[in-house]
CHARMM internal coordinates of N, CA and C (Angstrom, degrees):
IC EDIT
DIST 1 N 1 CA 1.4347
DIST 1 CA 1 C 1.5353
ANGL 1 N 1 CA 1 C 111.55
DIST 1 C 2 N 1.3118
ANGL 1 CA 1 C 2 N 116.34
DIHE 1 N 1 CA 1 C 2 N -43.55
DIST 2 N 2 CA 1.4707
ANGL 1 C 2 N 2 CA 119.37
DIHE 1 CA 1 C 2 N 2 CA -177.81
DIST 2 CA 2 C 1.5292
ANGL 2 N 2 CA 2 C 110.74
DIHE 1 C 2 N 2 CA 2 C -67.39
DIST 2 C 3 N 1.3093
ANGL 2 CA 2 C 3 N 117.26
DIHE 2 N 2 CA 2 C 3 N -36.04
DIST 3 N 3 CA 1.4654
ANGL 2 C 3 N 3 CA 119.32
DIHE 2 CA 2 C 3 N 3 CA -179.75
DIST 3 CA 3 C 1.5257
ANGL 3 N 3 CA 3 C 111.16
DIHE 2 C 3 N 3 CA 3 C -65.78
DIST 3 C 4 N 1.3364
ANGL 3 CA 3 C 4 N 116.16
DIHE 3 N 3 CA 3 C 4 N -39.42
DIST 4 N 4 CA 1.4637
ANGL 3 C 4 N 4 CA 119.42
DIHE 3 CA 3 C 4 N 4 CA 176.66
DIST 4 CA 4 C 1.5265
ANGL 4 N 4 CA 4 C 111.00
DIHE 3 C 4 N 4 CA 4 C -64.13
DIST 4 C 5 N 1.3241
ANGL 4 CA 4 C 5 N 115.79
DIHE 4 N 4 CA 4 C 5 N -38.41
DIST 5 N 5 CA 1.4660
ANGL 4 C 5 N 5 CA 119.76
DIHE 4 CA 4 C 5 N 5 CA 179.39
DIST 5 CA 5 C 1.5318
ANGL 5 N 5 CA 5 C 110.87
DIHE 4 C 5 N 5 CA 5 C -66.06
DIST 5 C 6 N 1.3136
ANGL 5 CA 5 C 6 N 116.93
DIHE 5 N 5 CA 5 C 6 N -42.04
DIST 6 N 6 CA 1.4617
ANGL 5 C 6 N 6 CA 120.28
DIHE 5 CA 5 C 6 N 6 CA 177.12
DIST 6 CA 6 C 1.5295
ANGL 6 N 6 CA 6 C 110.45
DIHE 5 C 6 N 6 CA 6 C -62.08
DIST 6 C 7 N 1.3246
ANGL 6 CA 6 C 7 N 116.91
DIHE 6 N 6 CA 6 C 7 N -40.61
DIST 7 N 7 CA 1.4681
ANGL 6 C 7 N 7 CA 120.39
DIHE 6 CA 6 C 7 N 7 CA 176.60
DIST 7 CA 7 C 1.5236
ANGL 7 N 7 CA 7 C 110.83
DIHE 6 C 7 N 7 CA 7 C -60.93
DIST 7 C 8 N 1.3215
ANGL 7 CA 7 C 8 N 116.84
DIHE 7 N 7 CA 7 C 8 N -41.41
DIST 8 N 8 CA 1.4607
ANGL 7 C 8 N 8 CA 120.87
DIHE 7 CA 7 C 8 N 8 CA 179.07
DIST 8 CA 8 C 1.5317
ANGL 8 N 8 CA 8 C 111.36
DIHE 7 C 8 N 8 CA 8 C -63.53
DIST 8 C 9 N 1.3250
ANGL 8 CA 8 C 9 N 116.47
DIHE 8 N 8 CA 8 C 9 N -42.97
DIST 9 N 9 CA 1.4679
ANGL 8 C 9 N 9 CA 120.21
DIHE 8 CA 8 C 9 N 9 CA 177.85
DIST 9 CA 9 C 1.5263
ANGL 9 N 9 CA 9 C 110.75
DIHE 8 C 9 N 9 CA 9 C -60.99
DIST 9 C 10 N 1.3131
ANGL 9 CA 9 C 10 N 115.75
DIHE 9 N 9 CA 9 C 10 N -41.50
DIST 10 N 10 CA 1.4679
ANGL 9 C 10 N 10 CA 119.60
DIHE 9 CA 9 C 10 N 10 CA 179.00
DIST 10 CA 10 C 1.5202
ANGL 10 N 10 CA 10 C 111.08
DIHE 9 C 10 N 10 CA 10 C -66.32
DIST 10 C 11 N 1.3343
ANGL 10 CA 10 C 11 N 115.41
DIHE 10 N 10 CA 10 C 11 N -44.51
DIST 11 N 11 CA 1.4595
ANGL 10 C 11 N 11 CA 120.77
DIHE 10 CA 10 C 11 N 11 CA -179.05
DIST 11 CA 11 C 1.5302
ANGL 11 N 11 CA 11 C 111.76
DIHE 10 C 11 N 11 CA 11 C -60.74
DIST 11 C 12 N 1.3176
ANGL 11 CA 11 C 12 N 116.33
DIHE 11 N 11 CA 11 C 12 N -40.79
DIST 12 N 12 CA 1.4668
ANGL 11 C 12 N 12 CA 120.70
DIHE 11 CA 11 C 12 N 12 CA -178.71
DIST 12 CA 12 C 1.5277
ANGL 12 N 12 CA 12 C 112.49
DIHE 11 C 12 N 12 CA 12 C -85.20
DIST 12 C 13 N 1.3403
ANGL 12 CA 12 C 13 N 115.92
DIHE 12 N 12 CA 12 C 13 N -0.61
DIST 13 N 13 CA 1.4662
ANGL 12 C 13 N 13 CA 121.54
DIHE 12 CA 12 C 13 N 13 CA 178.80
DIST 13 CA 13 C 1.5324
ANGL 13 N 13 CA 13 C 111.51
DIHE 12 C 13 N 13 CA 13 C 51.59
DIST 13 C 14 N 1.3361
ANGL 13 CA 13 C 14 N 114.33
DIHE 13 N 13 CA 13 C 14 N 50.89
DIST 14 N 14 CA 1.4636
ANGL 13 C 14 N 14 CA 121.40
DIHE 13 CA 13 C 14 N 14 CA -178.61
DIST 14 CA 14 C 1.5231
ANGL 14 N 14 CA 14 C 111.17
DIHE 13 C 14 N 14 CA 14 C -65.75
DIST 14 C 15 N 1.3154
ANGL 14 CA 14 C 15 N 116.40
DIHE 14 N 14 CA 14 C 15 N -34.91
DIST 15 N 15 CA 1.4667
ANGL 14 C 15 N 15 CA 121.07
DIHE 14 CA 14 C 15 N 15 CA -178.44
DIST 15 CA 15 C 1.5223
ANGL 15 N 15 CA 15 C 110.73
DIHE 14 C 15 N 15 CA 15 C -114.23
DIST 15 C 16 N 1.3139
ANGL 15 CA 15 C 16 N 115.75
DIHE 15 N 15 CA 15 C 16 N 149.87
DIST 16 N 16 CA 1.4643
ANGL 15 C 16 N 16 CA 121.48
DIHE 15 CA 15 C 16 N 16 CA 179.78
DIST 16 CA 16 C 1.5259
ANGL 16 N 16 CA 16 C 112.60
DIHE 15 C 16 N 16 CA 16 C -75.11
DIST 16 C 17 N 1.3263
ANGL 16 CA 16 C 17 N 115.79
DIHE 16 N 16 CA 16 C 17 N -22.67
DIST 17 N 17 CA 1.4619
ANGL 16 C 17 N 17 CA 120.40
DIHE 16 CA 16 C 17 N 17 CA -177.40
DIST 17 CA 17 C 1.5267
ANGL 17 N 17 CA 17 C 109.59
DIHE 16 C 17 N 17 CA 17 C -116.97
DIST 17 C 18 N 1.3075
ANGL 17 CA 17 C 18 N 118.10
DIHE 17 N 17 CA 17 C 18 N 160.60
DIST 18 N 18 CA 1.4721
ANGL 17 C 18 N 18 CA 120.58
DIHE 17 CA 17 C 18 N 18 CA -179.07
DIST 18 CA 18 C 1.5321
ANGL 18 N 18 CA 18 C 112.37
DIHE 17 C 18 N 18 CA 18 C -61.62
DIST 18 C 19 N 1.3048
ANGL 18 CA 18 C 19 N 115.85
DIHE 18 N 18 CA 18 C 19 N 146.64
DIST 19 N 19 CA 1.4683
ANGL 18 C 19 N 19 CA 121.73
DIHE 18 CA 18 C 19 N 19 CA 173.14
DIST 19 CA 19 C 1.5179
ANGL 19 N 19 CA 19 C 106.65
DIHE 18 C 19 N 19 CA 19 C -81.50
DIST 19 C 20 N 1.3045
ANGL 19 CA 19 C 20 N 117.28
DIHE 19 N 19 CA 19 C 20 N 124.72
DIST 20 N 20 CA 1.4658
ANGL 19 C 20 N 20 CA 120.64
DIHE 19 CA 19 C 20 N 20 CA -176.07
DIST 20 CA 20 C 1.5344
ANGL 20 N 20 CA 20 C 112.43
DIHE 19 C 20 N 20 CA 20 C -117.36
DIST 20 C 21 N 1.3090
ANGL 20 CA 20 C 21 N 116.72
DIHE 20 N 20 CA 20 C 21 N 13.32
DIST 21 N 21 CA 1.4563
ANGL 20 C 21 N 21 CA 120.91
DIHE 20 CA 20 C 21 N 21 CA 179.80
DIST 21 CA 21 C 1.5221
ANGL 21 N 21 CA 21 C 110.30
DIHE 20 C 21 N 21 CA 21 C -65.35
DIST 21 C 22 N 1.3224
ANGL 21 CA 21 C 22 N 116.51
DIHE 21 N 21 CA 21 C 22 N 131.18
DIST 22 N 22 CA 1.4592
ANGL 21 C 22 N 22 CA 121.67
DIHE 21 CA 21 C 22 N 22 CA 177.39
DIST 22 CA 22 C 1.5173
ANGL 22 N 22 CA 22 C 108.89
DIHE 21 C 22 N 22 CA 22 C -89.26
DIST 22 C 23 N 1.3192
ANGL 22 CA 22 C 23 N 116.90
DIHE 22 N 22 CA 22 C 23 N 133.06
DIST 23 N 23 CA 1.4591
ANGL 22 C 23 N 23 CA 122.43
DIHE 22 CA 22 C 23 N 23 CA 177.20
DIST 23 CA 23 C 1.5244
ANGL 23 N 23 CA 23 C 107.52
DIHE 22 C 23 N 23 CA 23 C -114.21
DIST 23 C 24 N 1.3324
ANGL 23 CA 23 C 24 N 115.64
DIHE 23 N 23 CA 23 C 24 N 124.89
DIST 24 N 24 CA 1.4637
ANGL 23 C 24 N 24 CA 119.71
DIHE 23 CA 23 C 24 N 24 CA 179.26
DIST 24 CA 24 C 1.5267
ANGL 24 N 24 CA 24 C 108.89
DIHE 23 C 24 N 24 CA 24 C -143.52
DIST 24 C 25 N 1.3191
ANGL 24 CA 24 C 25 N 117.20
DIHE 24 N 24 CA 24 C 25 N 154.91
DIST 25 N 25 CA 1.4690
ANGL 24 C 25 N 25 CA 120.07
DIHE 24 CA 24 C 25 N 25 CA -179.19
DIST 25 CA 25 C 1.5242
ANGL 25 N 25 CA 25 C 111.66
DIHE 24 C 25 N 25 CA 25 C -70.25
DIST 25 C 26 N 1.3340
ANGL 25 CA 25 C 26 N 114.74
DIHE 25 N 25 CA 25 C 26 N 152.88
DIST 26 N 26 CA 1.4585
ANGL 25 C 26 N 26 CA 119.39
DIHE 25 CA 25 C 26 N 26 CA 174.62
DIST 26 CA 26 C 1.5180
ANGL 26 N 26 CA 26 C 109.31
DIHE 25 C 26 N 26 CA 26 C -63.22
DIST 26 C 27 N 1.3043
ANGL 26 CA 26 C 27 N 115.98
DIHE 26 N 26 CA 26 C 27 N 139.10
DIST 27 N 27 CA 1.4600
ANGL 26 C 27 N 27 CA 119.83
DIHE 26 CA 26 C 27 N 27 CA 173.11
DIST 27 CA 27 C 1.5197
ANGL 27 N 27 CA 27 C 110.28
DIHE 26 C 27 N 27 CA 27 C -113.32
DIST 27 C 28 N 1.3473
ANGL 27 CA 27 C 28 N 115.72
DIHE 27 N 27 CA 27 C 28 N -25.14
DIST 28 N 28 CA 1.4642
ANGL 27 C 28 N 28 CA 121.19
DIHE 27 CA 27 C 28 N 28 CA 177.66
DIST 28 CA 28 C 1.5165
ANGL 28 N 28 CA 28 C 108.37
DIHE 27 C 28 N 28 CA 28 C -144.52
DIST 28 C 29 N 1.3120
ANGL 28 CA 28 C 29 N 115.80
DIHE 28 N 28 CA 28 C 29 N 152.40
DIST 29 N 29 CA 1.4549
ANGL 28 C 29 N 29 CA 120.99
DIHE 28 CA 28 C 29 N 29 CA 175.33
DIST 29 CA 29 C 1.5106
ANGL 29 N 29 CA 29 C 107.64
DIHE 28 C 29 N 29 CA 29 C -134.00
DIST 29 C 30 N 1.3170
ANGL 29 CA 29 C 30 N 116.39
DIHE 29 N 29 CA 29 C 30 N 129.07
DIST 30 N 30 CA 1.4541
ANGL 29 C 30 N 30 CA 121.26
DIHE 29 CA 29 C 30 N 30 CA -179.53
DIST 30 CA 30 C 1.5228
ANGL 30 N 30 CA 30 C 109.51
DIHE 29 C 30 N 30 CA 30 C -112.37
DIST 30 C 31 N 1.3020
ANGL 30 CA 30 C 31 N 116.78
DIHE 30 N 30 CA 30 C 31 N 128.03
DIST 31 N 31 CA 1.4604
ANGL 30 C 31 N 31 CA 120.95
DIHE 30 CA 30 C 31 N 31 CA 176.41
DIST 31 CA 31 C 1.5246
ANGL 31 N 31 CA 31 C 107.71
DIHE 30 C 31 N 31 CA 31 C -76.12
DIST 31 C 32 N 1.3226
ANGL 31 CA 31 C 32 N 115.19
DIHE 31 N 31 CA 31 C 32 N 133.24
DIST 32 N 32 CA 1.4680
ANGL 31 C 32 N 32 CA 120.43
DIHE 31 CA 31 C 32 N 32 CA -179.22
DIST 32 CA 32 C 1.5279
ANGL 32 N 32 CA 32 C 110.56
DIHE 31 C 32 N 32 CA 32 C -68.26
DIST 32 C 33 N 1.3167
ANGL 32 CA 32 C 33 N 114.74
DIHE 32 N 32 CA 32 C 33 N 157.97
DIST 33 N 33 CA 1.4518
ANGL 32 C 33 N 33 CA 120.43
DIHE 32 CA 32 C 33 N 33 CA 177.35
DIST 33 CA 33 C 1.5256
ANGL 33 N 33 CA 33 C 109.75
DIHE 32 C 33 N 33 CA 33 C -60.07
DIST 33 C 34 N 1.3080
ANGL 33 CA 33 C 34 N 116.27
DIHE 33 N 33 CA 33 C 34 N 157.49
DIST 34 N 34 CA 1.4598
ANGL 33 C 34 N 34 CA 122.09
DIHE 33 CA 33 C 34 N 34 CA -175.96
DIST 34 CA 34 C 1.5268
ANGL 34 N 34 CA 34 C 112.55
DIHE 33 C 34 N 34 CA 34 C -55.72
DIST 34 C 35 N 1.3314
ANGL 34 CA 34 C 35 N 118.09
DIHE 34 N 34 CA 34 C 35 N -38.54
DIST 35 N 35 CA 1.4643
ANGL 34 C 35 N 35 CA 119.13
DIHE 34 CA 34 C 35 N 35 CA -177.12
DIST 35 CA 35 C 1.5302
ANGL 35 N 35 CA 35 C 112.90
DIHE 34 C 35 N 35 CA 35 C -68.97
DIST 35 C 36 N 1.3359
ANGL 35 CA 35 C 36 N 117.73
DIHE 35 N 35 CA 35 C 36 N -11.35
DIST 36 N 36 CA 1.4615
ANGL 35 C 36 N 36 CA 121.40
DIHE 35 CA 35 C 36 N 36 CA 175.31
DIST 36 CA 36 C 1.5325
ANGL 36 N 36 CA 36 C 112.14
DIHE 35 C 36 N 36 CA 36 C -88.70
DIST 36 C 37 N 1.3202
ANGL 36 CA 36 C 37 N 116.52
DIHE 36 N 36 CA 36 C 37 N -19.22
DIST 37 N 37 CA 1.4550
ANGL 36 C 37 N 37 CA 120.55
DIHE 36 CA 36 C 37 N 37 CA -177.09
DIST 37 CA 37 C 1.5248
ANGL 37 N 37 CA 37 C 110.66
DIHE 36 C 37 N 37 CA 37 C -69.03
DIST 37 C 38 N 1.3168
ANGL 37 CA 37 C 38 N 117.30
DIHE 37 N 37 CA 37 C 38 N 132.72
DIST 38 N 38 CA 1.4735
ANGL 37 C 38 N 38 CA 123.14
DIHE 37 CA 37 C 38 N 38 CA 179.00
DIST 38 CA 38 C 1.5203
ANGL 38 N 38 CA 38 C 112.19
DIHE 37 C 38 N 38 CA 38 C 54.05
DIST 38 C 39 N 1.3148
ANGL 38 CA 38 C 39 N 116.50
DIHE 38 N 38 CA 38 C 39 N 36.85
DIST 39 N 39 CA 1.4684
ANGL 38 C 39 N 39 CA 121.71
DIHE 38 CA 38 C 39 N 39 CA -175.46
DIST 39 CA 39 C 1.5263
ANGL 39 N 39 CA 39 C 111.97
DIHE 38 C 39 N 39 CA 39 C -56.50
DIST 39 C 40 N 1.3136
ANGL 39 CA 39 C 40 N 116.38
DIHE 39 N 39 CA 39 C 40 N -45.85
DIST 40 N 40 CA 1.4704
ANGL 39 C 40 N 40 CA 119.53
DIHE 39 CA 39 C 40 N 40 CA -178.02
DIST 40 CA 40 C 1.5233
ANGL 40 N 40 CA 40 C 111.13
DIHE 39 C 40 N 40 CA 40 C -63.48
DIST 40 C 41 N 1.3208
ANGL 40 CA 40 C 41 N 117.07
DIHE 40 N 40 CA 40 C 41 N -42.86
DIST 41 N 41 CA 1.4747
ANGL 40 C 41 N 41 CA 120.76
DIHE 40 CA 40 C 41 N 41 CA 179.54
DIST 41 CA 41 C 1.5222
ANGL 41 N 41 CA 41 C 111.74
DIHE 40 C 41 N 41 CA 41 C -65.17
DIST 41 C 42 N 1.3324
ANGL 41 CA 41 C 42 N 116.52
DIHE 41 N 41 CA 41 C 42 N -37.20
DIST 42 N 42 CA 1.4664
ANGL 41 C 42 N 42 CA 119.89
DIHE 41 CA 41 C 42 N 42 CA -177.66
DIST 42 CA 42 C 1.5234
ANGL 42 N 42 CA 42 C 113.06
DIHE 41 C 42 N 42 CA 42 C -83.65
DIST 42 C 43 N 1.3364
ANGL 42 CA 42 C 43 N 117.61
DIHE 42 N 42 CA 42 C 43 N -14.20
DIST 43 N 43 CA 1.4678
ANGL 42 C 43 N 43 CA 121.57
DIHE 42 CA 42 C 43 N 43 CA -177.11
DIST 43 CA 43 C 1.5303
ANGL 43 N 43 CA 43 C 111.62
DIHE 42 C 43 N 43 CA 43 C -132.17
DIST 43 C 44 N 1.3293
ANGL 43 CA 43 C 44 N 118.57
DIHE 43 N 43 CA 43 C 44 N 53.88
DIST 44 N 44 CA 1.4631
ANGL 43 C 44 N 44 CA 120.18
DIHE 43 CA 43 C 44 N 44 CA -173.87
DIST 44 CA 44 C 1.5330
ANGL 44 N 44 CA 44 C 113.78
DIHE 43 C 44 N 44 CA 44 C -64.32
DIST 44 C 45 N 1.3106
ANGL 44 CA 44 C 45 N 118.55
DIHE 44 N 44 CA 44 C 45 N -21.74
DIST 45 N 45 CA 1.4632
ANGL 44 C 45 N 45 CA 121.15
DIHE 44 CA 44 C 45 N 45 CA -179.12
DIST 45 CA 45 C 1.5221
ANGL 45 N 45 CA 45 C 113.53
DIHE 44 C 45 N 45 CA 45 C -96.28
DIST 45 C 46 N 1.3240
ANGL 45 CA 45 C 46 N 116.77
DIHE 45 N 45 CA 45 C 46 N 1.73
DIST 46 N 46 CA 1.4575
ANGL 45 C 46 N 46 CA 120.66
DIHE 45 CA 45 C 46 N 46 CA 179.51
DIST 46 CA 46 C 1.5278
ANGL 46 N 46 CA 46 C 108.36
DIHE 45 C 46 N 46 CA 46 C -69.05
DIST 46 C 47 N 1.3214
ANGL 46 CA 46 C 47 N 116.50
DIHE 46 N 46 CA 46 C 47 N 136.91
DIST 47 N 47 CA 1.4653
ANGL 46 C 47 N 47 CA 121.64
DIHE 46 CA 46 C 47 N 47 CA -173.33
DIST 47 CA 47 C 1.5366
ANGL 47 N 47 CA 47 C 113.43
DIHE 46 C 47 N 47 CA 47 C -58.09
DIST 47 C 48 N 1.3224
ANGL 47 CA 47 C 48 N 117.75
DIHE 47 N 47 CA 47 C 48 N -43.30
DIST 48 N 48 CA 1.4647
ANGL 47 C 48 N 48 CA 120.49
DIHE 47 CA 47 C 48 N 48 CA 179.45
DIST 48 CA 48 C 1.5268
ANGL 48 N 48 CA 48 C 110.55
DIHE 47 C 48 N 48 CA 48 C -61.76
DIST 48 C 49 N 1.3136
ANGL 48 CA 48 C 49 N 116.30
DIHE 48 N 48 CA 48 C 49 N -43.32
DIST 49 N 49 CA 1.4626
ANGL 48 C 49 N 49 CA 120.77
DIHE 48 CA 48 C 49 N 49 CA 179.99
DIST 49 CA 49 C 1.5265
ANGL 49 N 49 CA 49 C 110.00
DIHE 48 C 49 N 49 CA 49 C -59.91
DIST 49 C 50 N 1.3227
ANGL 49 CA 49 C 50 N 116.76
DIHE 49 N 49 CA 49 C 50 N -45.58
DIST 50 N 50 CA 1.4642
ANGL 49 C 50 N 50 CA 120.88
DIHE 49 CA 49 C 50 N 50 CA -177.08
DIST 50 CA 50 C 1.5241
ANGL 50 N 50 CA 50 C 113.22
DIHE 49 C 50 N 50 CA 50 C -70.68
DIST 50 C 51 N 1.3210
ANGL 50 CA 50 C 51 N 117.36
DIHE 50 N 50 CA 50 C 51 N -39.29
DIST 51 N 51 CA 1.4693
ANGL 50 C 51 N 51 CA 119.59
DIHE 50 CA 50 C 51 N 51 CA -172.83
DIST 51 CA 51 C 1.5267
ANGL 51 N 51 CA 51 C 114.80
DIHE 50 C 51 N 51 CA 51 C -95.80
DIST 51 C 52 N 1.3214
ANGL 51 CA 51 C 52 N 117.90
DIHE 51 N 51 CA 51 C 52 N -20.16
DIST 52 N 52 CA 1.4663
ANGL 51 C 52 N 52 CA 120.56
DIHE 51 CA 51 C 52 N 52 CA -177.11
DIST 52 CA 52 C 1.5284
ANGL 52 N 52 CA 52 C 111.99
DIHE 51 C 52 N 52 CA 52 C -121.62
DIST 52 C 53 N 1.3031
ANGL 52 CA 52 C 53 N 116.96
DIHE 52 N 52 CA 52 C 53 N -56.76
DIST 53 N 53 CA 1.4571
ANGL 52 C 53 N 53 CA 121.35
DIHE 52 CA 52 C 53 N 53 CA -171.58
DIST 53 CA 53 C 1.5310
ANGL 53 N 53 CA 53 C 112.97
DIHE 52 C 53 N 53 CA 53 C -64.04
DIST 53 C 54 N 1.3174
ANGL 53 CA 53 C 54 N 117.59
DIHE 53 N 53 CA 53 C 54 N -52.00
DIST 54 N 54 CA 1.4611
ANGL 53 C 54 N 54 CA 120.63
DIHE 53 CA 53 C 54 N 54 CA -177.98
DIST 54 CA 54 C 1.5330
ANGL 54 N 54 CA 54 C 111.21
DIHE 53 C 54 N 54 CA 54 C -66.11
DIST 54 C 55 N 1.3457
ANGL 54 CA 54 C 55 N 119.86
DIHE 54 N 54 CA 54 C 55 N -47.47
DIST 55 N 55 CA 1.4704
ANGL 54 C 55 N 55 CA 118.37
DIHE 54 CA 54 C 55 N 55 CA 176.99
DIST 55 CA 55 C 1.5332
ANGL 55 N 55 CA 55 C 112.92
DIHE 54 C 55 N 55 CA 55 C -59.68
DIST 55 C 56 N 1.3186
ANGL 55 CA 55 C 56 N 117.91
DIHE 55 N 55 CA 55 C 56 N -37.84
DIST 56 N 56 CA 1.4680
ANGL 55 C 56 N 56 CA 121.39
DIHE 55 CA 55 C 56 N 56 CA 178.90
DIST 56 CA 56 C 1.5329
ANGL 56 N 56 CA 56 C 109.83
DIHE 55 C 56 N 56 CA 56 C -64.51
DIST 56 C 57 N 1.3063
ANGL 56 CA 56 C 57 N 116.85
DIHE 56 N 56 CA 56 C 57 N -44.14
DIST 57 N 57 CA 1.4591
ANGL 56 C 57 N 57 CA 120.41
DIHE 56 CA 56 C 57 N 57 CA 178.15
DIST 57 CA 57 C 1.5296
ANGL 57 N 57 CA 57 C 110.89
DIHE 56 C 57 N 57 CA 57 C -62.69
DIST 57 C 58 N 1.3134
ANGL 57 CA 57 C 58 N 117.18
DIHE 57 N 57 CA 57 C 58 N -42.17
DIST 58 N 58 CA 1.4628
ANGL 57 C 58 N 58 CA 120.27
DIHE 57 CA 57 C 58 N 58 CA 179.61
DIST 58 CA 58 C 1.5299
ANGL 58 N 58 CA 58 C 111.88
DIHE 57 C 58 N 58 CA 58 C -64.47
DIST 58 C 59 N 1.3314
ANGL 58 CA 58 C 59 N 117.74
DIHE 58 N 58 CA 58 C 59 N -37.76
DIST 59 N 59 CA 1.4655
ANGL 58 C 59 N 59 CA 120.63
DIHE 58 CA 58 C 59 N 59 CA 176.04
DIST 59 CA 59 C 1.5324
ANGL 59 N 59 CA 59 C 110.63
DIHE 58 C 59 N 59 CA 59 C -64.63
DIST 59 C 60 N 1.3307
ANGL 59 CA 59 C 60 N 115.75
DIHE 59 N 59 CA 59 C 60 N -41.62
DIST 60 N 60 CA 1.4608
ANGL 59 C 60 N 60 CA 119.98
DIHE 59 CA 59 C 60 N 60 CA 178.27
DIST 60 CA 60 C 1.5256
ANGL 60 N 60 CA 60 C 110.06
DIHE 59 C 60 N 60 CA 60 C -61.30
DIST 60 C 61 N 1.3269
ANGL 60 CA 60 C 61 N 117.03
DIHE 60 N 60 CA 60 C 61 N -46.23
DIST 61 N 61 CA 1.4652
ANGL 60 C 61 N 61 CA 120.87
DIHE 60 CA 60 C 61 N 61 CA 179.95
DIST 61 CA 61 C 1.5249
ANGL 61 N 61 CA 61 C 111.30
DIHE 60 C 61 N 61 CA 61 C -60.23
DIST 61 C 62 N 1.3286
ANGL 61 CA 61 C 62 N 116.99
DIHE 61 N 61 CA 61 C 62 N -40.65
DIST 62 N 62 CA 1.4640
ANGL 61 C 62 N 62 CA 120.88
DIHE 61 CA 61 C 62 N 62 CA -179.49
DIST 62 CA 62 C 1.5300
ANGL 62 N 62 CA 62 C 111.75
DIHE 61 C 62 N 62 CA 62 C -69.35
DIST 62 C 63 N 1.3216
ANGL 62 CA 62 C 63 N 117.27
DIHE 62 N 62 CA 62 C 63 N -38.13
DIST 63 N 63 CA 1.4586
ANGL 62 C 63 N 63 CA 121.49
DIHE 62 CA 62 C 63 N 63 CA -175.83
DIST 63 CA 63 C 1.5212
ANGL 63 N 63 CA 63 C 115.07
DIHE 62 C 63 N 63 CA 63 C -85.96
DIST 63 C 64 N 1.3229
ANGL 63 CA 63 C 64 N 117.20
DIHE 63 N 63 CA 63 C 64 N -26.40
DIST 64 N 64 CA 1.4652
ANGL 63 C 64 N 64 CA 120.51
DIHE 63 CA 63 C 64 N 64 CA -174.58
DIST 64 CA 64 C 1.5301
ANGL 64 N 64 CA 64 C 112.47
DIHE 63 C 64 N 64 CA 64 C -134.45
DIST 64 C 65 N 1.3173
ANGL 64 CA 64 C 65 N 118.79
DIHE 64 N 64 CA 64 C 65 N 52.92
DIST 65 N 65 CA 1.4706
ANGL 64 C 65 N 65 CA 119.63
DIHE 64 CA 64 C 65 N 65 CA -177.94
DIST 65 CA 65 C 1.5248
ANGL 65 N 65 CA 65 C 112.83
DIHE 64 C 65 N 65 CA 65 C -60.35
DIST 65 C 66 N 1.3166
ANGL 65 CA 65 C 66 N 117.39
DIHE 65 N 65 CA 65 C 66 N -28.37
DIST 66 N 66 CA 1.4638
ANGL 65 C 66 N 66 CA 121.32
DIHE 65 CA 65 C 66 N 66 CA -179.49
DIST 66 CA 66 C 1.5358
ANGL 66 N 66 CA 66 C 112.87
DIHE 65 C 66 N 66 CA 66 C -69.19
DIST 66 C 67 N 1.3264
ANGL 66 CA 66 C 67 N 117.95
DIHE 66 N 66 CA 66 C 67 N -13.95
DIST 67 N 67 CA 1.4610
ANGL 66 C 67 N 67 CA 120.95
DIHE 66 CA 66 C 67 N 67 CA 179.57
DIST 67 CA 67 C 1.5240
ANGL 67 N 67 CA 67 C 112.68
DIHE 66 C 67 N 67 CA 67 C -94.63
DIST 67 C 68 N 1.3245
ANGL 67 CA 67 C 68 N 116.97
DIHE 67 N 67 CA 67 C 68 N -4.93
DIST 68 N 68 CA 1.4624
ANGL 67 C 68 N 68 CA 120.91
DIHE 67 CA 67 C 68 N 68 CA -177.65
DIST 68 CA 68 C 1.5121
ANGL 68 N 68 CA 68 C 111.56
DIHE 67 C 68 N 68 CA 68 C -83.92
DIST 68 C 69 N 1.3215
ANGL 68 CA 68 C 69 N 115.57
DIHE 68 N 68 CA 68 C 69 N 148.27
DIST 69 N 69 CA 1.4475
ANGL 68 C 69 N 69 CA 120.36
DIHE 68 CA 68 C 69 N 69 CA 171.74
DIST 69 CA 69 C 1.5241
ANGL 69 N 69 CA 69 C 107.62
DIHE 68 C 69 N 69 CA 69 C -68.14
DIST 69 C 70 N 1.3168
ANGL 69 CA 69 C 70 N 117.55
DIHE 69 N 69 CA 69 C 70 N 153.55
DIST 70 N 70 CA 1.4641
ANGL 69 C 70 N 70 CA 121.89
DIHE 69 CA 69 C 70 N 70 CA -177.27
DIST 70 CA 70 C 1.5251
ANGL 70 N 70 CA 70 C 111.78
DIHE 69 C 70 N 70 CA 70 C -53.95
DIST 70 C 71 N 1.3369
ANGL 70 CA 70 C 71 N 118.04
DIHE 70 N 70 CA 70 C 71 N -43.23
DIST 71 N 71 CA 1.4662
ANGL 70 C 71 N 71 CA 120.62
DIHE 70 CA 70 C 71 N 71 CA -177.30
DIST 71 CA 71 C 1.5298
ANGL 71 N 71 CA 71 C 112.43
DIHE 70 C 71 N 71 CA 71 C -68.20
DIST 71 C 72 N 1.3181
ANGL 71 CA 71 C 72 N 118.09
DIHE 71 N 71 CA 71 C 72 N -22.69
DIST 72 N 72 CA 1.4650
ANGL 71 C 72 N 72 CA 121.35
DIHE 71 CA 71 C 72 N 72 CA 179.66
DIST 72 CA 72 C 1.5245
ANGL 72 N 72 CA 72 C 112.08
DIHE 71 C 72 N 72 CA 72 C -85.75
DIST 72 C 73 N 1.3203
ANGL 72 CA 72 C 73 N 118.01
DIHE 72 N 72 CA 72 C 73 N -19.87
DIST 73 N 73 CA 1.4499
ANGL 72 C 73 N 73 CA 121.21
DIHE 72 CA 72 C 73 N 73 CA -177.79
DIST 73 CA 73 C 1.5249
ANGL 73 N 73 CA 73 C 112.30
DIHE 72 C 73 N 73 CA 73 C -68.23
DIST 73 C 74 N 1.3147
ANGL 73 CA 73 C 74 N 117.92
DIHE 73 N 73 CA 73 C 74 N -26.46
DIST 74 N 74 CA 1.4653
ANGL 73 C 74 N 74 CA 121.41
DIHE 73 CA 73 C 74 N 74 CA -177.09
DIST 74 CA 74 C 1.5241
ANGL 74 N 74 CA 74 C 111.81
DIHE 73 C 74 N 74 CA 74 C -80.48
DIST 74 C 75 N 1.3334
ANGL 74 CA 74 C 75 N 118.84
DIHE 74 N 74 CA 74 C 75 N -15.76
DIST 75 N 75 CA 1.4744
ANGL 74 C 75 N 75 CA 121.14
DIHE 74 CA 74 C 75 N 75 CA -175.36
DIST 75 CA 75 C 1.4894
ANGL 75 N 75 CA 75 C 112.08
DIHE 74 C 75 N 75 CA 75 C -92.24
END
COOR INIT
IC SEED 1 N 1 CA 1 C
IC BUILD
């Protein structure tokens, strides 16, 4: 999916310079420490959550509703 998206960006000449991002498969996955789990839910008044995290999530929901799980589409 990401490779097709990069091709689309190149085709539409979205950027003036070449895209140089390397895409490679996961080889390892590390579970975050417990205090990172559900950070937004546990820290709703934290400044980063309010000014960056929530607006970013809302933009994602507006732009890519087809990528959301059914239970997330209602929120």
